[in-house]
N, C-alpha and C positions, 0 to 999 in steps of 0.2 A: 380405340377408347376408353377407359371405363365408366361403370353409373361414378365414382367417386368422383374421377376429371368433368367430367359430364355436370356435374349437378352443384361442382365447385368453382364452373365458368361463371354458370347461370348466378348461382349469388351474386358472385364480384362485379359481375355488366352487364343483366339484366336488372331491369324495374322491379323494384318491389310488387307483391300482391299480383306476382300471371299465376309460377308458377313453385304449389302449396309444397312444400319438403319434409317431409318426419324425421324429425330430430335424428330419429335413430336408424335412418337409413332406408327404411323399410318402405319408402313413397316415397316419388316416386317410379314408375320404370325407367329405364334407357330406350325409347325404341331404334336398333339397329335396320335389319329389315320386315317384312311384307308378303306376305302368299299368300293366297287365299281365307281362309278367313281364320287363319297364323298371324298372326308376331313375335321378334327375336330379338333381347334385348340385346345391353352392351356385352356380358357375358354370352350368353348366345343360349339364353333356358325361350324353350318354343311357349309359348299362350295363345289360350285361341281367344280372339274379337268378338267378347258377343256384343261390341257399342259399333262396328261399323267403321271404327276415329272419326268417333258420331250420324253419325247415322250414309258417309262416302262415300263407304268400295259399297257398294253394292253388290257388288256384283264380283267381288272378289278383290282386295289390297294386287295389287302392282294385274289388274286382268291382262293376259298376253291379249288382247288384242287392242284391247285402249291406253297399252302402256306400246304396240305398235304404230297405230293413230300418233302419237302425241311425237314419236321419232319423228318418221317418216315425217312430220310436219315440221320440228325446231332442222332437216338437215334444212328439208323446206323452204319455210318461210317461221323465220322466231317472234318476227314484230311485225304488227304495221302500224293505220295507223287510228284507229280507231271512227272520227268523226269525221275520217274526210275522205281519205284513198281505203273501199273497201278492199276489201276479201273473203277469196271466194265459197270459205267455212263460213264465214257468218252469212251469209244468206242463205246456205243449205242448212244451215242448221234456226233460223226465224222460219224457214218455212214447213222441218220439219217439226218445230215446235208449235204453230198455229195447224194442221197435220192429226199432233198427236190432245189437240189440246180440243179446243173451240171449232174442229172442224169433227173429228170423227163428234165431240156432242154434237155437232149440229142435226143426226141421226134423230135425235133420241131430245130438239127439247123439251125444257121439264116450263117455266113459264109462260101466262096469259103476250107480257111482252114482246117474248121470243119466237113467239107464236107468230106472231098482228108485222112480224116488223121481217123476217123471215129471211130468206140461208143467207141475202147477203151476212148480213146481223154475222153468222159465222163465218169469219174464220182475225186467222187470230198473228196481231203485229208483237215485235219484241224492244226491250228495249233493258241491253248488255248491262252487267255491270261486274263488281265483282264479289264485295263478299253480298254474307245472303240481307242482311237488313241494309246495304244502295236498298235488293232492290223492292227489301221494304218504300223505305223512299225515294222510290222512284215511280210506285204503286200512290204513294200517297200525296207525288204531284201527283201525279197521274188525274184522279180525281180529284183537288182543287181543280183544275183547268178545268178540266170536263161540268163538272159540280156552279164552282164560283161559290163555294161554300168551305169555310175554315177544318167545322167541327169530323172530329172525328168516335166513333164508339168504339171502341177497343175493352179489354175482359177482363175480370182479376183472375191473374197466374198467366196472365200474355208473360210471352216472351216471343219480340219483334227482335230484337235484339240492339245493341248498343251504340249503334250511333247519336248526333244529340236529336235528328226529327227521329227514327228509330226509338229514341230512350220516351218517346211523350207516351207512346200506345205500347210499353212497356209493364207490368204491374210493380212485377217488385220490389219494395223502397231500395234493397237489398244492394240491386244496382243507378233507383234512382237521385237518393235521395241524397245523398253528396252531387246534387250535379243540379234539384230544382231549382237555384236563380237561375240555371241559362238554361230555361225548357220550357215551348213556346208557351203550354196551355191548354192549346186544342180539345185534347183530352176525350174523352169519360167517357171512364168505368162502369160495367152493371156485371152481375155475378155469371158467376158462367154455368149454367144445370146441366147435372147430374144427373136427374130424375125426366122425369117424362110427367111430375106436375107442379116441375116449378116453367115452364119455356114458359106458358100465358101470363104470367108473372112476370119474361123477365122479357116477350117485347110488348106488352101494356108498360114496359117504363125507354123500349126504344119508341115507340108511339108517340109516352109525353118528348120527353129526348129530344122528336124533331118538329112535333109543334114548338119547343117552346124558347132552341136553339140552331146557331147556326150551323148544320150541317150537312156533310155532303158523301161521304162514309161509313162508313163496315166491317171493322177489318175486326178475321177472325183466323183460328186456327181451328181446323171442321173435327183435330184431336191436341188436344195438351198436350208438349213433353216436360220442357223444361219445368208448369203447373203442375207436371206427378202420372203421365201419361194419362189424362182424364179425359173422358173419350163421352156427346154432347147426346142424352135423346136422339133415335136417326130423328124428329119430327122440326127438329131445331134449326139446321140450313135449311133448308122447306121454305120454315116459317119464315124464316129472316133474305131468307130470297121471293118472298114471294112482298114483306115490308117496302124493296126495296125497289120491287116492280110498279107497287104503289105511290108513291114517293117520291118514288129520280132520285134517291141516292146509292154509291156504288156499292156496289159489293165487293170486296176485299179477301178476300180466302191466300194467308198465308201460306204452304205447304213444302215449305226451302225442308223441313225436316222429316217430314208425311211422302210428297211424291217419289214417284220415278218408284211402285211396286211395293213399294215398303210397307204395307195395309196387307196388302191380297190383290189389290185395286191397282191400275198403273197413278191413279190419284184421293186418295181419302174422301173431295167426297162426292168419289163412284160409288159408294153405299149408299147417301142420301138422295140419288140422282140428282146432285146440284148444278149447274154449272156455273162458275162463279161470273162479276165485271171484265177480273182481272185474279192471275194469282201470278205466286212468287214463289219459283222456287231457287233453287238449288244444292250444296251439300253435295248426294248422289250424280248431280248434275251429270257431270266428269268425270267418278271417280277419282276425283282426286289435285285436280288442278278449283284455285279461285279463281269462279268462274259463276255467273246465280245471271237469271231471268227475271223480267217484274213478264209478265203476258197478258193485252187485254184486248178484249175485242173490236174487232178493226174499226171499228162505227164510230167507236171511243174514243179507243188512239184518233180517228180523225180531227173529232171532231173537240182532242182536249190538245195537240202535239201542233203550230205550224209548219206547216213549208219548213226545211230553211231555208232560213234566206247567206247562208255559208259560217256561222256565230249557231252552234248548238246553242240551249238555253238546258239542254243537259246532256252532260257525256264525264267522258273524263279519258287519260291517256293508255288505259290499255285497257277499255271499253268492245266489249269481244276478239276479246286477246287471238290470236290463231291455234292454237296450241290448247290453247281452252276449245274451242269449238270443232279443234280437228276429233278429239277429247272426246267429246258428246258428242256427236255423231257414233263414233264407236260403239259410247256406255249407255243409248237406246237404243243400234241395233242388237250393241249383244244383250240385255234385259225384252228383248223380244228374239232373239234369234233361242234363247233361255228359256225363252214361256215363266222368268222368275217374279213377275209382278200374283202367274199360281198356284205357282213352288210356294213363296213366301203364303200365298192368304192355304194352303194346302199343311204347309211343319208349321204354321203357328200355326193353326184350329187342333195338332194333338200337340205341341208343347201348353196351351192354353189346359187341355187337361191337365197332363202330369203336373202346371204348375201348383193346377185347382189342387193336387191332393196333398199341397209341403203341410204340413204341421209346421205352428207355430211355437216360438220360441218360448219360453217358460215367461210366461211376467206379459203375453204379449195375444196381440190378432195380428191376422192378415188377414189380406187384404187382393186377391188377383183378378188385370183385365189387363183387356187392350183386342186387339183384332189383326191377322198376319205376325208377321215377323216384326215389331210394338209394340212388347210385354210389358209392362208392370205386374211386381207384387211392393205392399205399401209393410208399413209393420206401425201396428200406433202400442203402446202403450194401454192395460187394460180399465184408464179413465180417461181415455179414449188421448191421449196427447202422442204429439209423437213422441215414436224408437228411432229419431236420429242415430243417436249413438251406439245402437244396437241396429241399424240400418249400415250404416262408414264400418264396422267390424264386419259381420259378410260382405265385407263389396272386399275389405281390407286384409280377412280372412280367404276367399279367394280367389286374390291374388295370387293368393302363399301356390292357389293349387292350382293353382295354373292359370287364370283362366279374369280378363279385365272385365267387370261394368266400371257401371257408371251410376251414384245416386239422383236421382230426380226430387220435383216441389221442393217448397218453401219448406219447407223443412232436411230436406232434405233422406226425408226416409220411406219414397221409392228406388224399392233396386230393378233397374227400364234391366230389357234385355232388348235389341235392335241388331241383330250379327250378322254381317253379310247372307243379300238372301240365296248365297251359291249354300253355305253350313247344311249339312245334309244328317238326316232325324236322326243317325245313330254318333253325331257330333254334339246334337242339339240335346239329346238324352242326358249321353253322361251331363251333365253343364246342367242342368236341373240335378240329375244325382249329383255332384257335388254337393250342387245351392242346396239340399235337405240335408247334408253330411254339417253344410257350415251354419247353418240353422241350431240343429240338436246341439252342433258345438257352443256354442253361444258362450260366455263368458259371462256367466249373472254377474260381475260389475261391470260391464264393456266398454265403460268412460275409460280403463286402461289405453283402449286396441280405439281404435274411435281415430277415422282417420276424417280433417277441421275439413270443411270446406266452406 
């Protein structure tokens, strides 16, 4: 089916406000197939995917090991019964996630509370979900049950998903404002620190809120993704850990995007040596099947959730789907076997240097930041305003050159690069060179080219 035909069907039958389409047909492309770091559109043109499809294809699109695991599972057991009659893959994945998170972290506990509580604390228990926001909502429920306190501290620029529970802790007005009349209002937003000298003030505000409000949890992305590839100072997470240890507040880390090697470590929190109480995972977990999970410290999970009496408090039809679990086990095995977290650190460090040499377009400033294969190029006008139209024009120009990119940040002025961890240095070098050429070719009046967001 041609691109034109697909887009016409979507215009006719998909709800508005989902797929943005340029009037001239230049955006979007229609994906037909994908493998490795490449995708092909409906007309057969090949593109390099520098998004990993929202970070999902960490081990490459259609990774053979992952596809085989999914195919075998489909042939054997396509669907099971969630919280009623289980299947083996769900049990195996829950064990693997415990080993990969809390059991591995137990070898180097970083807090006084962790050292006091002993090794029994350091196992993980999972609640399986479908989409990332559901994992966040499972974590919010767990924190409430464990602490008895409904309040949650989150941060400006945060994106934790768009379900009604998660929307309470997603800060951007674009997503929240239309639904404020139906949002519970249990969240408190504080600044996300960018500089080391801001951390103390944020910590003081957190402590005041905990004293004044009924706060049971702090929810944070170790690196803000949709907020604009924002990296906090390394001492930020340790300070949050200390506050939670001293007050009994639950520390929830949203690593749905940053997990599974994206930042050069298995999880981004490991850069600062911090283990959370609850961690939310998704996207790269399966390499392409809708599965997410909230993994929590076993003692906390047991304190929060009662033993089932035959009717689960929190469940869904597709909980712990057998195909997703099989693919997740294969995806994790592939990331390990090919040492892709380490490769992301190596290749990402090289790319960060290359991106740092980019020249900004006329009348713009350019800032580069990131870690591992989690990189962003921020464009601003010389007066400090977000250079949204220029950034979007660059992304559209890169699409014409055969590269798929996404904008991030509240004003869509950060060009993000989150390619599959299987990308080669040569492929990434070529992408950076194309980006340099596109920045040099930015039209003086980019509003004529911009892709709306």
